C-alpha positions as CSV (number, residue, x, y, z in Angstrom):
1,X,-30.8,3.9,19.8
2,X,-28.1,3.0,22.3
3,X,-28.0,-0.6,21.0
4,X,-27.9,0.6,17.4
5,X,-25.0,2.9,18.2
6,X,-23.1,0.1,19.8
7,X,-23.7,-2.2,16.9
8,X,-22.3,0.3,14.5
9,X,-19.3,1.3,16.7
10,X,-15.7,0.3,16.5
11,X,-16.2,-1.8,19.6
12,X,-19.0,-3.7,17.8
13,X,-16.6,-4.2,14.9
14,X,-14.0,-5.8,17.1
15,X,-16.6,-8.3,18.4
16,X,-17.2,-9.7,14.9
17,X,-16.0,-13.4,15.2
18,X,-12.4,-13.7,14.0
19,X,-12.0,-10.1,13.1
20,X,-9.7,-9.0,15.9
21,X,-7.2,-11.8,15.2
22,X,-7.1,-11.1,11.5
23,X,-6.7,-7.4,12.2
24,X,-3.7,-8.2,14.4
25,X,-2.0,-10.3,11.8
26,X,-2.8,-7.7,9.2
27,X,-1.2,-4.9,11.3
28,X,1.9,-7.0,11.8
29,X,2.2,-7.8,8.1
30,X,1.7,-4.1,7.2
31,X,4.2,-3.0,9.8
32,X,6.8,-5.2,8.1
33,X,5.7,-3.9,4.7
34,X,6.1,-0.3,5.8
35,X,9.6,-1.1,7.2
36,X,10.5,-2.9,3.9
37,X,9.6,0.1,1.8
38,X,12.0,2.4,3.7
39,X,14.7,-0.3,4.2
40,X,14.8,-1.2,0.6
41,X,15.4,2.3,-0.7
42,X,17.9,3.2,2.0
43,X,19.7,-0.2,1.7
44,X,20.2,0.4,-2.1
45,X,21.3,4.0,-1.6
46,X,23.8,3.2,1.1
47,X,25.2,-0.1,-0.3
48,X,25.0,0.6,-4.1
49,X,24.9,4.5,-4.1
50,X,22.5,4.6,-7.1
51,X,19.1,6.5,-7.2
52,X,18.4,4.8,-10.5
53,X,18.9,1.3,-9.0
54,X,16.7,2.3,-6.0
55,X,14.0,3.3,-8.5
56,X,14.4,0.0,-10.3
57,X,14.2,-2.0,-7.0
58,X,11.0,-0.2,-6.1
59,X,9.6,-1.0,-9.6
60,X,10.5,-4.7,-9.2
61,X,9.2,-4.7,-5.7
62,X,5.7,-3.9,-6.9
63,X,5.1,-4.3,-10.6
64,X,5.6,-8.1,-11.0
65,X,3.0,-8.7,-8.2
66,X,0.6,-6.4,-9.9
67,X,0.9,-8.3,-13.2
68,X,0.4,-11.5,-11.2
69,X,-2.7,-10.1,-9.5
70,X,-5.4,-11.8,-11.7
71,X,-3.8,-15.2,-10.9
72,X,-3.5,-14.2,-7.2
73,X,-7.1,-13.2,-7.0
74,X,-8.2,-16.6,-8.5
75,X,-6.0,-18.4,-6.0
76,X,-7.5,-16.4,-3.1
77,X,-11.0,-17.4,-4.2
78,X,-10.0,-21.1,-4.7
79,X,-7.6,-21.8,-1.9
80,X,-8.7,-19.4,0.8
81,X,-7.4,-16.1,1.9
82,X,-5.9,-16.8,5.3
83,X,-3.8,-19.8,4.3
84,X,-2.3,-17.9,1.4
85,X,-1.6,-14.9,3.6
86,X,0.3,-17.2,6.0
87,X,2.3,-18.6,3.0
88,X,3.2,-15.1,1.8
89,X,4.3,-14.0,5.3
90,X,6.5,-17.0,5.7
91,X,8.2,-16.6,2.3
92,X,8.7,-12.9,3.0
93,X,10.4,-13.6,6.3
94,X,12.8,-16.1,4.8
95,X,13.8,-14.0,1.8
96,X,14.2,-10.7,3.7
97,X,16.5,-12.3,6.2
98,X,18.3,-14.1,3.3
99,X,19.0,-10.7,1.7
100,X,20.6,-9.4,4.9
101,X,22.8,-12.5,5.3
102,X,24.1,-12.4,1.7
103,X,24.8,-8.7,2.1
104,X,26.8,-9.2,5.3
105,X,29.0,-11.7,3.5
106,X,29.3,-9.4,0.4
107,X,27.6,-12.1,-1.7
108,X,24.7,-10.0,-3.0
109,X,25.3,-8.9,-6.6
110,X,22.7,-6.6,-8.1
111,X,21.0,-9.2,-10.3
112,X,20.5,-11.5,-7.3
113,X,19.1,-8.6,-5.2
114,X,16.6,-7.7,-8.0
115,X,15.6,-11.4,-8.4
116,X,14.8,-11.6,-4.6
117,X,12.8,-8.4,-4.7
118,X,10.8,-9.7,-7.7
119,X,9.9,-13.0,-5.8
120,X,8.9,-10.9,-2.8
121,X,6.6,-8.8,-5.1
122,X,4.9,-12.0,-6.5
123,X,4.4,-13.3,-3.0
124,X,3.3,-10.1,-1.3
125,X,0.3,-9.6,-3.6
126,X,-1.4,-12.6,-1.9
127,X,-1.5,-10.9,1.5
128,X,-2.1,-7.4,0.2
129,X,-5.2,-8.4,-1.7
130,X,-6.1,-11.1,0.7
131,X,-6.6,-8.6,3.5
132,X,-8.6,-6.2,1.5
133,X,-11.0,-8.8,0.2
134,X,-11.2,-10.6,3.6
135,X,-12.6,-7.7,5.7
136,X,-15.9,-7.2,3.8
137,X,-16.5,-10.9,3.8
138,X,-16.1,-11.1,7.6
139,X,-17.9,-7.8,8.5
140,X,-21.6,-7.1,8.2
141,X,-22.4,-4.4,5.6
142,X,-23.6,-1.9,8.2
143,X,-20.0,-2.0,9.7
144,X,-18.2,-1.5,6.4
145,X,-17.6,2.2,6.9
146,X,-16.2,1.4,10.4
147,X,-14.0,-1.4,9.0
148,X,-12.8,0.9,6.2
149,X,-11.9,3.6,8.8
150,X,-10.1,1.0,11.0
151,X,-8.4,-0.5,8.0
152,X,-7.1,2.8,6.8
153,X,-6.1,3.9,10.2
154,X,-4.3,0.7,11.0
155,X,-2.4,1.1,7.8
156,X,-1.5,4.6,8.9
157,X,-0.5,3.4,12.3
158,X,2.0,1.0,10.8
159,X,3.1,3.8,8.6
160,X,4.0,5.7,11.8
161,X,5.8,2.9,13.5
162,X,7.4,1.1,10.6
163,X,9.4,4.0,9.0
164,X,10.5,5.2,12.5
165,X,11.8,1.7,13.4
166,X,13.4,1.2,10.0
167,X,15.2,4.6,10.0
168,X,16.4,4.3,13.6
169,X,17.6,0.7,13.1
170,X,19.5,1.6,9.9
171,X,21.0,4.7,11.6
172,X,22.3,2.8,14.6
173,X,22.9,-0.8,13.3
174,X,23.0,-0.6,9.5
175,X,20.5,-1.7,6.8
176,X,21.2,-5.4,7.2
177,X,19.9,-5.3,10.8
178,X,16.8,-3.5,9.6
179,X,16.2,-6.3,7.1
180,X,16.5,-8.9,9.8
181,X,14.0,-6.9,12.0
182,X,11.6,-6.7,9.1
183,X,11.8,-10.4,8.5
184,X,11.1,-11.1,12.2
185,X,8.0,-8.9,12.2
186,X,6.5,-10.6,9.2
187,X,7.4,-14.0,10.6
188,X,5.3,-13.2,13.7
189,X,2.5,-12.1,11.5
190,X,2.5,-15.6,9.8
191,X,2.3,-17.3,13.2
192,X,-0.5,-15.1,14.4
193,X,-2.8,-16.2,11.6
194,X,-2.2,-19.9,11.9
195,X,-5.5,-21.7,12.7
196,X,-7.8,-18.7,11.8
197,X,-10.9,-20.1,10.0
198,X,-11.9,-18.8,6.6
199,X,-15.0,-16.6,6.7
200,X,-16.6,-18.3,3.7
201,X,-16.2,-21.6,1.8
202,X,-13.7,-21.6,-1.0
203,X,-15.1,-21.0,-4.5
204,X,-15.7,-23.9,-6.7
205,X,-13.4,-23.6,-9.8
206,X,-15.3,-23.0,-13.0
207,X,-12.3,-23.8,-15.2
208,X,-8.5,-23.7,-15.2
209,X,-6.6,-21.2,-13.1
210,X,-5.6,-19.2,-16.1
211,X,-9.2,-19.1,-17.4
212,X,-10.4,-17.8,-14.0
213,X,-7.6,-15.2,-14.0
214,X,-8.5,-14.0,-17.5
215,X,-12.2,-13.8,-16.4
216,X,-11.1,-11.7,-13.4
217,X,-9.3,-9.3,-15.7
218,X,-12.2,-9.1,-18.1
219,X,-14.6,-8.4,-15.2
220,X,-12.6,-5.5,-13.9
221,X,-12.0,-4.0,-17.4
222,X,-15.7,-4.2,-18.3
223,X,-16.8,-2.8,-14.9
224,X,-17.4,1.0,-15.3
225,X,-16.5,1.9,-11.7
226,X,-13.4,-0.4,-11.5
227,X,-12.2,0.8,-14.9
228,X,-12.6,4.4,-13.9
229,X,-10.8,3.8,-10.6
230,X,-7.9,2.2,-12.4
231,X,-7.5,5.2,-14.8
232,X,-7.8,7.8,-12.1
233,X,-5.6,6.1,-9.5
234,X,-3.0,5.3,-12.1
235,X,-2.3,9.0,-12.6
236,X,-2.4,9.7,-8.9
237,X,0.1,6.9,-8.0
238,X,2.5,7.9,-10.8
239,X,2.5,11.3,-9.2
240,X,3.3,9.7,-5.8
241,X,6.1,7.6,-7.2
242,X,8.8,10.4,-6.9
243,X,8.0,10.8,-3.2
244,X,9.2,7.3,-2.4
245,X,12.7,8.0,-3.8
246,X,12.7,11.8,-3.5
247,X,12.2,12.3,0.2
248,X,15.2,10.0,1.2
249,X,17.3,11.8,-1.4
250,X,16.1,15.2,-0.3
251,X,16.9,14.5,3.3
252,X,20.3,12.8,2.7
253,X,21.7,15.1,0.0
254,X,20.1,18.6,0.3
255,X,19.1,18.7,4.0
256,X,22.1,16.7,5.3
257,X,19.9,14.5,7.4
258,X,20.2,10.8,8.2
259,X,18.2,7.6,7.9
260,X,16.5,8.3,11.2
261,X,15.2,11.6,9.9
262,X,13.8,9.8,6.8
263,X,12.0,7.4,9.1
264,X,10.5,10.3,11.2
265,X,9.2,12.0,8.1
266,X,7.4,8.9,6.8
267,X,6.1,8.3,10.3
268,X,4.5,11.8,10.2
269,X,2.8,10.6,7.0
270,X,1.3,7.8,9.1
271,X,0.2,10.0,12.0
272,X,-1.7,12.3,9.7
273,X,-3.2,9.3,7.9
274,X,-4.2,7.7,11.2
275,X,-6.1,10.7,12.5
276,X,-7.7,11.5,9.1
277,X,-8.7,7.9,8.5
278,X,-10.4,7.6,11.9
279,X,-12.3,10.8,11.4
280,X,-13.4,10.0,7.9
281,X,-14.5,6.5,9.0
282,X,-17.1,8.2,11.2
283,X,-18.7,9.8,8.1
284,X,-21.2,8.3,5.8
285,X,-19.3,8.3,2.5
286,X,-22.0,6.7,0.3
287,X,-22.6,8.9,-2.7
288,X,-19.8,11.3,-1.9
289,X,-16.8,9.1,-2.6
290,X,-15.7,10.7,-5.9
291,X,-15.8,14.3,-4.6
292,X,-13.9,13.2,-1.4
293,X,-11.2,11.5,-3.5
294,X,-10.8,14.4,-5.9
295,X,-10.4,17.0,-3.2
296,X,-7.9,15.0,-1.2
297,X,-5.9,14.1,-4.4
298,X,-5.8,17.7,-5.6
299,X,-4.5,19.2,-2.4
300,X,-1.3,17.1,-2.7
301,X,-0.1,19.0,-5.9
302,X,1.0,22.2,-4.1
303,X,2.6,20.0,-1.4
304,X,4.8,18.3,-4.0
305,X,5.8,21.7,-5.4
306,X,6.9,22.7,-1.9
307,X,9.1,19.6,-1.8
308,X,10.7,20.5,-5.1
309,X,12.1,23.8,-3.8
310,X,12.4,23.6,0.0
311,X,15.6,23.8,2.0
312,X,13.8,23.3,5.3
313,X,13.1,20.2,7.2
314,X,10.1,21.9,8.8
315,X,8.5,22.3,5.3
316,X,9.1,18.6,4.6
317,X,7.3,17.6,7.8
318,X,4.4,19.9,7.0
319,X,4.1,18.4,3.5
320,X,4.1,14.9,5.2
321,X,1.0,16.0,7.2
322,X,-0.9,17.2,4.2
323,X,0.0,14.3,1.9
324,X,-0.5,11.7,4.7
325,X,-4.0,12.9,5.5
326,X,-5.0,13.4,1.9
327,X,-3.8,9.9,0.9
328,X,-5.7,8.2,3.8
329,X,-9.0,9.9,3.1
330,X,-8.8,9.3,-0.7
331,X,-7.9,5.7,-0.1
332,X,-10.9,5.3,2.2
333,X,-13.1,6.6,-0.7
334,X,-11.5,4.0,-3.0
335,X,-12.3,1.2,-0.5
336,X,-15.9,2.3,-0.2
337,X,-16.5,2.4,-3.9
338,X,-14.9,-0.9,-4.5
339,X,-16.9,-2.7,-1.7
340,X,-20.2,-1.2,-2.7
341,X,-20.0,-1.8,-6.4
342,X,-18.3,-5.2,-6.7
343,X,-20.4,-8.4,-6.7
344,X,-19.4,-10.3,-3.5
345,X,-18.8,-13.4,-5.5
346,X,-16.0,-11.5,-7.2
347,X,-14.4,-10.0,-4.1
348,X,-11.2,-12.1,-4.3
349,X,-10.5,-11.7,-8.0
350,X,-12.1,-8.3,-8.4
351,X,-10.2,-6.8,-5.5
352,X,-6.9,-8.3,-6.6
353,X,-7.0,-7.0,-10.1
354,X,-8.6,-3.7,-9.2
355,X,-6.0,-3.0,-6.4
356,X,-3.2,-3.9,-8.7
357,X,-4.3,-1.6,-11.6
358,X,-4.9,1.2,-9.1
359,X,-1.4,1.2,-7.6
360,X,0.5,0.2,-10.8
361,X,1.4,3.9,-11.3
362,X,3.6,4.1,-8.2
363,X,6.4,1.7,-9.1
364,X,6.4,3.2,-12.6
365,X,6.6,6.7,-11.2
366,X,9.5,5.6,-8.9
367,X,11.4,3.9,-11.7
368,X,11.0,6.9,-14.1
369,X,11.9,9.4,-11.4
370,X,15.1,7.6,-10.3
371,X,17.2,8.6,-13.3
372,X,15.6,12.1,-13.2
373,X,16.7,12.5,-9.6
374,X,20.3,11.9,-10.6
375,X,20.0,15.2,-12.6
376,X,17.7,17.3,-10.5
377,X,16.0,17.0,-7.1
378,X,13.2,19.4,-8.2
379,X,12.1,18.2,-11.6
380,X,10.4,14.9,-10.6
381,X,8.4,16.6,-7.9
382,X,7.2,19.3,-10.3
383,X,6.1,16.7,-12.9
384,X,4.5,14.7,-10.1
385,X,2.4,17.7,-9.1
386,X,1.1,18.2,-12.6
387,X,0.2,14.5,-13.0
388,X,-1.5,14.7,-9.6
389,X,-3.9,17.4,-10.8
390,X,-4.7,15.2,-13.8
391,X,-5.5,12.4,-11.4
392,X,-7.9,14.6,-9.4
393,X,-9.7,15.6,-12.6
394,X,-9.8,12.0,-13.8
395,X,-11.5,10.9,-10.6
396,X,-14.6,13.0,-11.4
397,X,-14.6,12.3,-15.2
398,X,-13.8,8.5,-15.4
399,X,-15.6,7.1,-12.3
400,X,-19.4,6.8,-12.8
401,X,-21.5,8.9,-10.4
402,X,-23.8,6.0,-9.6
403,X,-23.1,2.3,-9.1
404,X,-24.0,-0.4,-11.5
405,X,-27.1,-2.5,-10.9
């Protein structure tokens, strides 16, 4: 029994060949990603003074990559995940620092900023989906719950550190310095993955890249579980969209706080997610994923209502705890369903398209809420709460109770 416990522990997970190094590179990449999310919004708000432009920047920072995801998934299966993650991290480092340099010299018009953000979106989808599809290929099945728990918690850990670093750097040195810091972190992530071997051989192409990409899209759309996940999570992430723009606006305008306070609030999201993810990773989720997701999604609706009408920083921090924990546990349920019900031969393409469809609602929600926030701080949060309840219901209705054969 002692040996079995050790084999299914987090210590046993870290002894899987190559896993620790990939996990390190992933943490660094996610740290940069968490910094980028905060820096981008605050950079636009401080330099261009436009919530609508901030919402558009968030949209272009995510949506083009989601549209590109079928091609990205085919590339990951054909070319290998690690090498494309290194490529993405390198491009991200160069472009992020480039944005900062152009801004310092007042040579960053809005179209150029949006073009750079779009390129980053197309590149980032390679590392985002590469990581998710890489872990289950490296890790034995009996350690999947542990890897999901560690994966979710590492994401939450970077969500603690990233926003705090971003907010503090912007408050003390300005948004350009925060952009340079973000580029430096993602550059180190690229270096850390150089030389890591791929866990499996690359897939032999069955046709053209576009044909494989179309096949990936058809696979996901025709897969009952993946199709149900896409529908349920679309609503859930539309509901979360206003949070990305709304919390910085709420702190800066209504509560008279600064960029460092914004970073602290999003760091609390990460702390709550870290604890909840580690605890949930110790549970056996098989057969209970849908219920777990629906409960954790549903409890975020009253939290968003509280954001709409609060005039207290303490309430905002409390909401961050509830939403951070709920998001982490529901995300773990998504990971578990996807891993258990996708054919391993489709991990790269299936993960890429499924993940993209799942999160497509967030940039749309942010883009739609940007103009609404210029009129009212409360309305987007109230609408988000209503859509969130719809997402919780859709989880139970659209996702099949049992997996496909």
